[in-house]
SESEDREN-761427 format. One record per residue (C-alpha): residue in one letter; x, y, z. Coordinates in pm, whole numbers. Layout:
BEGIN
   nuza     east    north       up
      a        X        Y        Z
...
This chain:
BEGIN
   nuza     east    north       up
      x     6633    -1260    -2838
      x     6427    -1380    -2540
      x     6414    -1034    -2387
      x     6285     -885    -2711
      x     6017    -1153    -2747
      x     5848    -1033    -2426
      x     5697     -742    -2616
      x     5506     -952    -2867
      x     5135     -875    -2880
      x     4975    -1213    -2935
      x     4650    -1216    -3124
      x     4351    -1444    -3102
      x     4181    -1682    -3345
      x     4031    -1389    -3537
      x     4372    -1242    -3630
      x     4459    -1239    -4000
      x     4783    -1432    -4064
      x     4973    -1321    -4376
      x     5204    -1574    -4536
      x     5422    -1537    -4842
      x     5753    -1632    -5002
      x     6019    -1360    -4997
      x     6363    -1355    -5152
      x     6649    -1200    -4952
      x     7013    -1158    -5065
      x     7144    -1146    -4706
      x     7180    -1461    -4501
      x     6939    -1400    -4209
      x     7108    -1657    -3985
      x     7442    -1481    -3966
      x     7434    -1229    -3678
      x     7072    -1132    -3755
      x     7056     -855    -3491
      x     7394     -709    -3566
      x     7565     -799    -3243
      x     7915     -658    -3266
      x     7862     -561    -3628
      x     7674     -303    -3822
      x     7296     -342    -3808
      x     7260     -213    -4163
      x     7236     -518    -4385
      x     7236     -336    -4716
      x     7349     -410    -5070
      x     7709     -523    -5104
      x     7731     -658    -4752
      x     7696    -1018    -4872
      x     7667    -1198    -5202
      x     7467    -1488    -5065
      x     7093    -1520    -5123
      x     6827    -1754    -4993
      x     6457    -1807    -5023
      x     6245    -1768    -4709
      x     5885    -1794    -4604
      x     5758    -1510    -4383
      x     5457    -1531    -4153
      x     5309    -1210    -4010
      x     5097    -1270    -3699
      x     4991     -982    -3476
      x     5310     -775    -3444
      x     5562    -1057    -3496
      x     5733    -1136    -3829
      x     5845    -1500    -3826
      x     6097    -1611    -4092
      x     6156    -1971    -4204
      x     6439    -2092    -4431
      x     6309    -2289    -4730
      x     6647    -2373    -4889
      x     6796    -2559    -4594
      x     6496    -2797    -4569
      x     6509    -3058    -4850
      x     6143    -3152    -4840
      x     5919    -2868    -4735
      x     5559    -2941    -4659
      x     5274    -2710    -4732
      x     5234    -2607    -4366
      x     5466    -2359    -4199
      x     5439    -2553    -3875
      x     5669    -2822    -4024
      x     5956    -2572    -4044
      x     6183    -2457    -3767
      x     6174    -2083    -3714
      x     6518    -1929    -3760
      x     6449    -1561    -3750
      x     6200    -1329    -3574
      x     6139     -955    -3590
      x     5915     -796    -3327
      x     5747     -502    -3496
      x     5724     -237    -3227
      x     5832       98    -3366
      x     5882      -15    -3723
      x     5884      151    -4063
      x     5849      -37    -4391
      x     5989      143    -4694
      x     6022       65    -5064
      x     6372       41    -5213
      x     6499      104    -5563
      x     6501     -217    -5769
      x     6831     -396    -5837
      x     6921     -662    -6087
      x     6932     -933    -5823
      x     6636     -789    -5629
      x     6363     -665    -5861
      x     6107     -568    -5591
      x     6293     -487    -5266
      x     6176     -322    -4943
      x     6337     -257    -4606
      x     6193     -292    -4254
      x     6342      -48    -4003
      x     6277     -148    -3643
      x     6446       47    -3360
      x     6717      165    -3604
      x     6796     -182    -3741
      x     6732     -253    -4108
      x     6620     -580    -4260
      x     6619     -609    -4642
      x     6370     -829    -4825
      x     6252     -874    -5178
      x     5940    -1017    -5339
      x     5872    -1185    -5670
      x     5604     -937    -5781
      x     5518     -572    -5736
      x     5174     -658    -5595
      x     5328     -876    -5327
      x     5570     -604    -5225
      x     5294     -346    -5178
      x     5082     -589    -4979
      x     5371     -677    -4750
      x     5463     -315    -4683
      x     5105     -223    -4595
      x     5065     -532    -4375
      x     5389     -472    -4183
      x     5314     -106    -4120
      x     4963     -190    -4004
      x     5080     -463    -3765
      x     5331     -267    -3559
      x     5259     -259    -3188
      x     5178      111    -3188
      x     4933       69    -3475
      x     4770     -226    -3302
      x     4736      -28    -2980
      x     4589      264    -3171
      x     4342       31    -3340
      x     4251     -124    -3008
      x     4205      221    -2852
      x     3977      330    -3137
      x     3783        6    -3117
      x     3751       37    -2739
      x     3636      396    -2775
      x     3369      295    -3025
      x     3255        8    -2807
      x     3250      226    -2495
      x     3051      493    -2676
      x     2802      238    -2805
      x     2779       75    -2462
      x     2724      413    -2292
      x     2454      507    -2543
      x     2282      173    -2494
      x     2315      205    -2116
      x     2173      558    -2113
      x     1885      453    -2333
      x     1805      146    -2124
      x     1822      346    -1799
      x     1627      634    -1947
      x     1353      394    -2055
      x     1394      164    -1756
      x     1100      -71    -1701
      x     1126     -296    -1401
      x     1133     -668    -1458
      x      799     -760    -1311
      x      540     -495    -1384
      x      294     -483    -1671
      x       53     -195    -1602
      x     -186     -289    -1880
      x     -268     -616    -1700
      x     -351     -456    -1363
      x     -705     -334    -1303
      x     -772      -69    -1047
      x    -1079     -254     -917
      x    -1197     -607     -975
      x    -1544     -686    -1098
      x    -1647     -847     -771
      x    -1578     -526     -575
      x    -1858     -372     -381
      x    -2019      -39     -457
      x    -1804      273     -469
      x    -1672      364     -123
      x    -1506      682       -5
      x    -1172      507      -22
      x    -1224      405     -384
      x    -1342      755     -463
      x    -1011      879     -324
      x     -815      659     -562
      x    -1018      784     -857
      x     -999     1149     -753
      x     -808     1411     -945
      x     -574     1483     -654
      x     -469     1117     -628
      x     -409     1091    -1001
      x     -205     1411     -986
      x       33     1280     -720
      x       52      908     -798
      x       74      666    -1086
      x       32      294    -1156
      x     -167      191     -848
      x     -195     -180     -766
      x     -506     -274     -568
      x     -576     -599     -388
      x     -919     -684     -244
      x     -950     -935       41
      x    -1262    -1101      183
      x    -1277    -1280      514
      x    -1564    -1452      693
      x    -1597    -1370     1060
      x    -1834    -1530     1310
      x    -2012    -1279     1535
      x    -2146    -1345     1884
      x    -2489    -1431     1738
      x    -2322    -1707     1535
      x    -2378    -1507     1220
      x    -2124    -1520      939
      x    -2014    -1170      842
      x    -1807    -1108      530
      x    -1526     -861      598
      x    -1376     -659      316
      x    -1039     -486      330
      x     -812     -342       64
      x     -447     -278       -7
      x     -322      -24     -257
      x       35       50     -363
      x      118      349     -585
      x      424      542     -703
      x      464      912     -601
      x      530     1046     -949
      x      533     1419     -864
      x      816     1414     -610
      x     1013     1158     -811
      x     1028     1387    -1113
      x     1094     1717     -930
      x     1272     1698     -593
      x     1587     1500     -694
      x     1653     1736     -986
      x     1619     2040     -763
      x     1850     1902     -494
      x     2106     1812     -760
      x     2089     2166     -899
      x     2143     2307     -550
      x     2452     2089     -508
      x     2578     2181     -854
      x     2540     2553     -785
      x     2728     2514     -457
      x     3021     2343     -632
      x     3019     2610     -904
      x     3046     2886     -644
      x     3348     2724     -477
      x     3510     2659     -815
      x     3456     3021     -922
      x     3609     3153     -600
      x     3905     2915     -627
      x     3968     3021     -986
      x     3988     3383     -868
      x     4243     3278     -606
      x     4510     3253     -878
      x     4773     3477     -718
      x     4891     3247     -438
      x     5252     3119     -425
      x     5354     2789     -580
      x     5325     2579     -264
      x     4962     2683     -227
      x     4895     2683     -602
      x     4949     2305     -616
      x     4680     2253     -355
      x     4448     2497     -529
      x     4480     2314     -860
      x     4407     1983     -685
      x     4083     2129     -552
      x     3995     2274     -892
      x     4047     1935    -1059
      x     3829     1759     -802
      x     3552     2016     -841
      x     3556     1997    -1219
      x     3539     1620    -1203
      x     3239     1628     -969
      x     3067     1895    -1177
      x     3112     1678    -1486
      x     2954     1390    -1296
      x     2665     1611    -1182
      x     2613     1732    -1538
      x     2600     1373    -1659
      x     2352     1269    -1389
      x     2148     1585    -1447
      x     2138     1516    -1819
      x     2012     1168    -1747
      x     1738     1305    -1521
      x     1626     1548    -1791
      x     1606     1274    -2052
      x     1458     1005    -1826
      x     1140      860    -1979
      x     1086      559    -1758
      x      831      507    -1485
      x      869      710    -1160
      x     1026      420     -977
      x     1379      318     -882
      x     1401      -59     -852
      x     1633     -219     -601
      x     1839     -378     -881
      x     1956      -30     -996
      x     2026      122     -656
      x     2401      102     -728
      x     2373      295    -1056
      x     2514      649    -1050
      x     2234      798    -1257
      x     1972      688    -1003
      x     2168      790     -692
      x     1957     1097     -612
      x     1630      900     -630
      x     1496      707     -330
      x     1493      332     -379
      x     1156      159     -420
      x      948      452     -288
      x      575      371     -268
      x      262      483      -94
      x       93      187       77
      x     -274      243      164
      x     -458       -4      384
      x     -835        7      434
      x     -935     -226      717
      x    -1307     -213      652
      x    -1437       53      893
      x    -1548      414      851
      x    -1237      633      831
      x    -1042      309      848
      x     -756      415      625
      x     -388      386      711
      x     -107      524      497
      x      251      403      495
      x      539      520      283
      x      785      240      212
      x     1131      277       59
      x     1490      164       70
      x     1744      313      308
      x     1849      673      242
      x     2205      584      154
      x     2463      637     -123
      x     2477      285     -264
      x     2654      399     -580
      x     2942      550     -380
      x     2993      235     -175
      x     3043      188      198
      x     3411      100      227
      x     3480      412      434
      x     3154      401      627
      x     2857      636      615
      x     2837     1013      646
      x     2872     1016     1023
      x     3197      817     1006
      x     3326      996      695
      x     3295     1338      853
      x     3461     1213     1171
      x     3747     1075      959
      x     3785     1408      781
      x     3802     1587     1114
      x     4074     1347     1232
      x     4281     1371      913
      x     4241     1747      865
      x     4249     1923     1200
      x     4022     2225     1222
      x     4130     2567     1336
      x     3927     2872     1420
      x     3904     3004     1065
      x     3807     2677      898
      x     3614     2407     1079
      x     3568     2067      920
      x     3189     2075      932
      x     2997     2025      609
      x     2700     2230      726
      x     2920     2519      833
      x     3117     2513      507
      x     2791     2534      313
      x     2662     2817      529
      x     2983     3019      496
      x     2999     2981      119
      x     2632     3069       79
      x     2682     3377      299
      x     2959     3496       69
      x     2740     3429     -234
      x     2447     3607      -70
      x     2654     3917        3
      x     2788     3913     -352
      x     2435     3901     -495
      x     2319     4174     -257
      x     2605     4400     -372
      x     2503     4341     -733
      x     2146     4442     -652
      x     2262     4750     -461
      x     2462     4872     -758
      x     2146     4861     -967
      x     1955     5030     -686
      x     2210     5309     -655
      x     2174     5398    -1024
      x     1813     5503     -974
      x     1855     5620     -616
      x     2084     5911     -702
      x     1915     6003    -1030
      x     1752     6330     -920
      x     1718     6477    -1270
      x     1423     6266    -1383
      x     1180     6443    -1610
      x      811     6483    -1540
      x      521     6425    -1773
      x      532     6782    -1911
      x      895     6760    -2010
      x     1025     6958    -1712
      x     1216     6838    -1412
      x     1011     6625    -1179
      x      987     6746     -822
      x     1177     6523     -583
      x     1041     6442     -238
      x     1330     6540      -11
      x     1215     6335      288
      x     1160     6026       77
      x     1499     6066      -88
      x     1669     6113      247
      x     1500     5798      380
      x     1610     5590       81
      x     1966     5719      101
      x     1986     5637      469
      x     1848     5292      394
      x     2129     5250      143
      x     2386     5338      409
      x     2223     5107      666
      x     2215     4824      413
      x     2587     4866      352
      x     2653     4850      726
      x     2439     4537      751
      x     2636     4362      477
      x     2963     4458      645
      x     2835     4320      976
      x     2727     3999      801
      x     3077     3947      664
      x     3245     4033      995
      x     3005     3804     1178
      x     3149     3501     1001
      x     3488     3558     1170
      x     3410     3748     1490
      x     3602     3506     1712
      x     3910     3485     1489
      x     4026     3844     1442
      x     4398     3786     1497
      x     4420     3488     1270
      x     4206     3661     1007
      x     4441     3961     1009
      x     4739     3734      941
      x     4562     3557      656
      x     4446     3876      489
      x     4788     4040      516
      x     4948     3741      344
      x     4680     3745       75
      x     4724     4119       19
      x     5100     4077      -18
      x     5058     3791     -268
      x     4793     3981     -459
      x     5007     4292     -501
      x     5311     4090     -604
      x     5107     3903     -864
      x     4940     4222     -991
      x     5277     4385    -1050
      x     5394     4087    -1255
      x     5082     4063    -1471
      x     5105     4194    -1825
      x     4746     4111    -1921
      x     4428     4302    -1849
      x     4273     4048    -1615
      x     4292     4275    -1315
      x     4143     4573    -1495
      x     3791     4429    -1507
      x     3781     4355    -1135
      x     3595     4586     -903
      x     3766     4432     -602
      x     4114     4422     -460
      x     4256     4196     -193
      x     4369     4406      101
      x     4435     4342      466
      x     4135     4314      694
      x     4229     4625      891
      x     4287     4833      578
      x     3960     4719      425
      x     3761     4799      738
      x     3919     5143      786
      x     3870     5243      422
      x     3510     5125      430
      x     3431     5330      739
      x     3592     5638      586
      x     3408     5605      256
      x     3076     5536      429
      x     3115     5844      653
      x     3197     6055      348
      x     2889     5926      165
      x     2670     6004      464
      x     2802     6362      472
      x     2734     6409      102
      x     2379     6284      146
      x     2314     6531      423
      x     2456     6817      208
      x     2235     6749      -93
      x     1910     6725      104
      x     1869     7107      158
      x     1895     7163     -215
      x     1626     6905     -280
      x     1408     7058      -11
      x     1442     7403     -172
      x     1345     7261     -510
      x     1043     7092     -359
      x      916     7412     -190
      x      971     7641     -495
      x     1068     7486     -829
      x     1166     7834     -963
      x     1439     7859     -702
      x     1640     7610     -898
      x     1761     7879    -1138
      x     1826     8143     -868
      x     1943     7946     -562
      x     2305     8038     -477
      x     2400     7673     -435
      x     2232     7551     -749
      x     2558     7566     -943
      x     2704     7297     -716
      x     2395     7077     -732
      x     2514     6861    -1021
      x     2855     6832     -860
      x     2702     6707     -533
      x     2490     6452     -715
      x     2792     6328     -908
      x     2983     6304     -581
      x     2698     6098     -437
      x     2719     5853     -724
      x     3095     5835     -698
      x     3079     5794     -319
      x     2824     5513     -338
      x     3035     5328     -593
      x     3340     5363     -370
      x     3149     5220      -74
      x     3026     4927     -281
      x     3377     4869     -417
      x     3511     4859      -62
      x     3242     4613       37
      x     3316     4398     -265
      x     3687     4401     -182
      x     3604     4304      176
      x     3383     4022       52
      x     3656     3896     -185
      x     3926     3922       82
      x     3728     3731      346
      x     3614     3471       92
      x     3971     3411      -22
      x     4089     3394      339
      x     3838     3124      415
      x     3933     2929      102
      x     4302     2965      186
      x     4235     2819      530
      x     4050     2534      363
      x     4340     2469      123
      x     4589     2458      408
      x     4377     2214      606
      x     4296     1983      312
      x     4651     1900      215
      x     4675     1701     -108
      x     4441     1577     -377
      x     4334     1268     -178
      x     4198     1473      111
      x     4036     1718     -132
      x     3877     1423     -309
      x     3740     1284       16
      x     3611     1627      114
      x     3416     1695     -204
      x     3300     1335     -250
      x     3155     1357      102
      x     2963     1664       -9
      x     2839     1476     -313
      x     2733     1183      -98
      x     2551     1420      138
      x     2358     1568     -153
      x     2252     1227     -280
      x     2138     1108       64
      x     1954     1434      137
      x     1782     1410     -199
      x     1647     1065     -115
      x     1531     1177      231
      x     1371     1502      113
      x     1192     1326     -172
      x     1035     1079       71
      x      947     1345      329
      x      792     1576       68
      x      590     1280      -65
      x      454     1213      285
      x      364     1579      346
      x      196     1620        8
      x       -5     1309       76
      x     -139     1475      392
      x     -211     1801      214
      x     -378     1659      -97
      x     -540     1329       -9
      x     -687     1386      335
      x    -1056     1412      410
      x    -1230     1748      453
      x    -1093     1827      797
      x     -841     2091      908
      x     -487     2000      812
      x     -156     2111      955
      x     -299     2236     1284
      x       12     2121     1473
      x      263     2219     1206
      x      282     2586     1298
      x      332     2515     1669
      x      513     2181     1682
      x      618     2105     1325
      x      514     1816     1103
      x      579     1476     1261
      x      744     1221     1031
      x      864      898     1194
      x     1109      669     1012
      x     1096      300     1105
      x     1414      126      993
      x     1511     -243      990
      x     1882     -195      916
      x     2137     -399     1106
      x     2433     -249     1290
      x     2695     -445     1100
      x     2894     -417      775
      x     2741     -213      490
      x     2407     -167      663
      x     2580       10      950
      x     2717      259      696
      x     2366      299      552
      x     2241      372      901
      x     2514      633      943
      x     2401      800      621
      x     2045      810      750
      x     2140      944     1093
      x     2337     1230      938
      x     2058     1319      693
      x     1789     1310      963
      x     1994     1545     1183
      x     2040     1789      897
      x     1675     1780      796
      x     1559     1839     1154
      x     1783     2139     1212
      x     1837     2304      876
      x     1533     2239      654
      x     1234     2476      653
      x      898     2425      488
      x      610     2650      391
      x      275     2612      215
      x      183     2795     -104
      x     -152     2828     -278
      x     -188     2614     -590
      x     -459     2726     -832
      x     -469     2411    -1046
      x     -553     2075     -898
      x     -404     1893    -1197
      x      -47     2007    -1135
      x      172     1993     -828
      x      531     2117     -827
      x      709     2135     -492
      x     1009     2368     -492
      x     1337     2287     -313
      x     1598     2564     -285
      x     1906     2640      -80
      x     2209     2424       -6
      x     2323     2142      220
      x     2348     2379      511
      x     1990     2502      478
      x     1718     2375      244
      x     1384     2549      196
      x     1086     2362       58
      x      761     2512      -74
      x      466     2273      -74
      x      167     2353     -300
      x     -185     2312     -162
      x     -484     2283     -401
      x     -745     2559     -401
      x    -1025     2335     -279
      x     -824     2255       36
      x     -660     2590      103
      x     -932     2691      348
      x     -841     2390      564
      x     -491     2526      625
      x     -431     2735      943
      x     -420     3107      887
      x      -58     3138      998
      x       53     2888      737
      x     -155     3066      473
      x       56     3377      527
      x      373     3189      436
      x      497     3109      786
      x      786     2862      789
      x      765     2540      984
      x     1001     2253     1053
      x      961     1881     1013
      x     1012     1680     1331
      x     1198     1382     1188
      x     1231     1086     1424
      x     1431      772     1350
      x     1368      435     1513
      x     1582      136     1416
      x     1546     -234     1499
      x     1776     -477     1319
      x     1630     -825     1276
      x     1846    -1024     1032
      x     2159    -1237     1045
      x     2391     -934     1033
      x     2220     -796     1341
      x     2294    -1122     1520
      x     2660    -1076     1428
      x     2649     -718     1556
      x     2502     -844     1883
      x     2772    -1109     1915
      x     3055     -862     1858
      x     2887     -592     2071
      x     2828     -348     1786
      x     2453     -325     1822
      x     2437     -103     2130
      x     2416      201     1903
      x     2062       91     1830
      x     1963      154     2193
      x     2097      509     2171
      x     1906      574     1849
      x     1577      450     1992
      x     1617      630     2325
      x     1684      955     2146
      x     1385      899     1917
      x     1160      832     2214
      x     1268     1158     2380
      x     1205     1350     2059
      x      852     1212     2033
      x      792     1294     2398
      x      897     1656     2340
      x      673     1676     2036
      x      372     1541     2225
      x      436     1779     2513
      x      452     2078     2280
      x      118     1965     2135
      x      -34     1929     2487
      x      -98     1559     2430
      x       71     1464     2756
      x      -91     1738     2962
      x     -279     1633     3275
      x     -564     1859     3171
      x     -610     1653     2856
      x     -899     1417     2928
      x     -821     1208     2620
      x     -533      992     2739
      x     -527      749     2444
      x     -215      910     2298
      x      -46      923     2638
      x     -126      557     2700
      x       16      459     2362
      x      329      664     2420
      x      382      498     2760
      x      369      158     2590
      x      627      276     2336
      x      848      416     2610
      x      824       89     2803
      x      938     -112     2500
      x     1233      122     2440
      x     1342      104     2803
      x     1360     -276     2784
      x     1680     -244     2580
      x     1620     -571     2399
      x     1759     -658     2060
      x     1522     -742     1773
      x     1233     -593     1970
      x     1002     -516     1677
      x      726     -407     1918
      x      905      -72     1933
      x      830       -8     1567
      x      469     -126     1581
      x      397       77     1893
      x      542      381     1717
      x      329      320     1408
      x       21      290     1626
      x      108      616     1801
      x      149      799     1469
      x     -203      693     1369
      x     -340      875     1673
      x     -152     1202     1613
      x     -309     1431     1355
      x     -122     1456     1024
      x      168     1239     1137
      x      342     1036      865
      x      496      690      877
      x      800      588      673
      x      913      225      676
      x     1245      122      525
      x     1518     -138      512
      x     1806     -192      271
      x     1586     -207      -41
      x     1238     -154      100
      x     1092     -481      -25
      x     1168     -772      210
      x     1200     -675      578
      x      989     -367      502
      x      717     -587      352
      x      723     -818      653
      x      690     -519      887
      x      410     -344      698
      x      203     -660      652
      x      246     -751     1020
      x      130     -404     1121
      x     -175     -443      896
      x     -252     -778     1055
      x     -218     -632     1407
      x     -455     -353     1307
      x     -712     -599     1172
      x     -680     -812     1481
      x     -743     -515     1709
      x    -1028     -362     1506
      x    -1223     -683     1436
      x    -1141     -892     1746
      x     -986    -1173     1543
      x     -854    -1489     1701
      x     -488    -1580     1683
      x     -557    -1844     1419
      x     -763    -1608     1206
      x     -496    -1341     1232
      x     -227    -1587     1120
      x     -436    -1692      821
      x     -492    -1332      722
      x     -121    -1250      756
      x      -30    -1536      521
      x     -295    -1424      273
      x     -173    -1065      276
      x      188    -1166      226
      x      118    -1409      -57
      x     -161    -1229     -243
      x     -125     -864     -142
      x       62     -571     -285
      x      390     -644     -111
      x      453     -963     -308
      x      385     -752     -617
      x      645     -507     -489
      x      901     -788     -489
      x      792     -877     -841
      x      833     -516     -956
      x     1186     -502     -818
      x     1341     -835     -914
      x     1092    -1004    -1148
      x     1005    -1284     -902
      x      722    -1316     -651
      x      955    -1418     -375
      x     1104    -1242      -76
      x     1484    -1233      -67
      x     1538    -1457      235
      x     1730    -1781      229
      x     1635    -2085      431
      x     1914    -2051      684
      x     1840    -1679      735
      x     1487    -1745      859
      x     1618    -1878     1189
      x     1757    -1533     1273
      x     1433    -1345     1198
      x     1158    -1295     1455
      x      893    -1558     1399
      x      630    -1305     1292
      x      870    -1169     1027
      x      924    -1498      844
      x      769    -1523      498
      x      529    -1806      411
      x      668    -2130      270
      x      721    -2117     -102
      x      752    -1739     -111
      x     1118    -1689      -28
      x     1449    -1789     -174
      x     1536    -1511     -419
      x     1906    -1424     -427
      x     1850    -1072     -564
      x     1830     -793     -308
């Protein structure tokens, strides 16, 4: 009895308890579960009857004897329970009435029968319905349906709230662009009110500061300077969607190829199905996130409190343009501030991308045919897809290429230019050779291993094809054959096609010289046969190429399946791809925002003069620590910066309308291409080379200086030395960039840039922890280099980032206006308490406080500590 009671599903206070008096003719206390006797307590088994009270609670039927208790109270709790039936897999059925039992029913539970009777027909029906509805299976089904309804309602509410997300602390109707006490319209204000600024940005917040300064003549001069913070709406609404679509297309290609690889033996088939399941799961996730992006109606801003939400993973956290006007002609400085480019929603338990890829390489050793390199995997797959698309285009091209019987305007046969036809046919042959060389080039160094793989695949394919009874194979234009057989057959078919082309050219030349010769030329009768042979030969060549493409693609995928053994490794592999796409989306969105800002909101001076020769300089200034989760964030950023430097190409395109701006991101994780629109009124400022569509690269440089408590822990446990390597490498990259731009040339009389770089290099060579001078020297250097962009980030882009940006503004004011140390400190406090950065904290968490606790301030550099009364928030 105790063992059976363990399966009771206990309800809560909201459960409906059914009580009633039943009459049974079988003594329930004598061997109630039929131990050693028959479990069927039916009519004739006993002539004794007793009256009982039954209580039905959850899935337990409790029975109390009323006849053995002389004085029964009104409450069941006064009785001692003598009998219990746990309703798990029960059936309640009506029985035929008897003289002794006018309204009987039976409860069948796990094959055992319990007979009861009621005093009225209505009671019997109610009890049967209640018992059937309270079995454990019914309760579980009800709970499942209820949970499904609640989950659906919760998901709908979540999607609606995220789609219409409004951050806690921003009310745009209460913010004025300019205050009434502002001075007359300046060039900087005109910029904010210009069409180009309104096209790129939304919801600007402006803060105006006034400061009295005493000049040498003891005159009081009122200084004016401004801060402006705005959201880059164009890149927020376009770039993440495009990167997600690129990632989705990449996964679809791999899934399509794996689905075609359905002829492998059972030991490989298990691995293939594991990969297919992982890909379908990720594609479902991408579809869900993509659907959210399409239906998103909120402001173009991802607050720090939602950085862990899947739907926002492809958006950069807290991305803003920060403009600072320090009160002098051309005294404008632009910063882009944001959170770290990291996959917060995926977590950091296994580290960042750098560590994850290294772990994959350790777990799944690479061979010659398949190397565990995400960039190489993307490049190989895209090569196969590119060849496949090229073959599709060539089939369409061949239809018109060998159609020599086109009619002219008068209804007769149009004369065909023999030389032109010969040239096009030879181009067709050369194009086929180029595609073959492209495919072979993917595996040049692995011929022996490739031969083994393709021979196995060919054997499996033929065995599977012989066993098939359906028509799946009939619609395929390709067959899996060995590498040697494919190559030999292709060469033979291509040589045959070339011979046929050379044979048909004299006939075309004769037609061109004398159209009447068509009816009298001795070889005219074979003309149609030759043309038909050309068509047939071209199709054979393309079929051989398609078979070669399918064979090599399947060989590569087979190598991948053998290296990624099991669903766990496949899951890690594809989730790493997904993480890479999310991180690259955040980085590209921020970089494109910085470049568009240069192209659209600069003054009327030449733009992009260095981009064609040296690339566009974008310097990232990070405050992440080298410990715990932030170390994984830093690894994500390092990997993304490497990829963007090497594999991303940019070009400028002419944009007719100044009211619209749509950058275009295409490609894959191995190679992204970005097209940046330039408005018509600024197109003449672009160098001529870039106007012709020349590609250029972005020189991405990453500096990192950790300053918080976690960085102190990293220093203590000797984990922070990686920061020195990052900064040394960044310094060398900037030096190479400046040399390529002739900024460090001895012939350059303007040595301001060289002097600033030497100061930066000196700070880096000190190898000191928490040396924030590195970042400020770098920011100062970027201001001297034409069209260079500054990105400043930390975990969320609102606390350490705000301290760094405001300090840099204060250092700039101090240098430009010769302020004293006391005046500079007063200004810094005013900027941090009344400027746009405190509003940034309010936008993110709904409180005008920086997320530092009292004990954490001791670990921050003194100049990075917030003013009293403006810290203490626990939300990051």
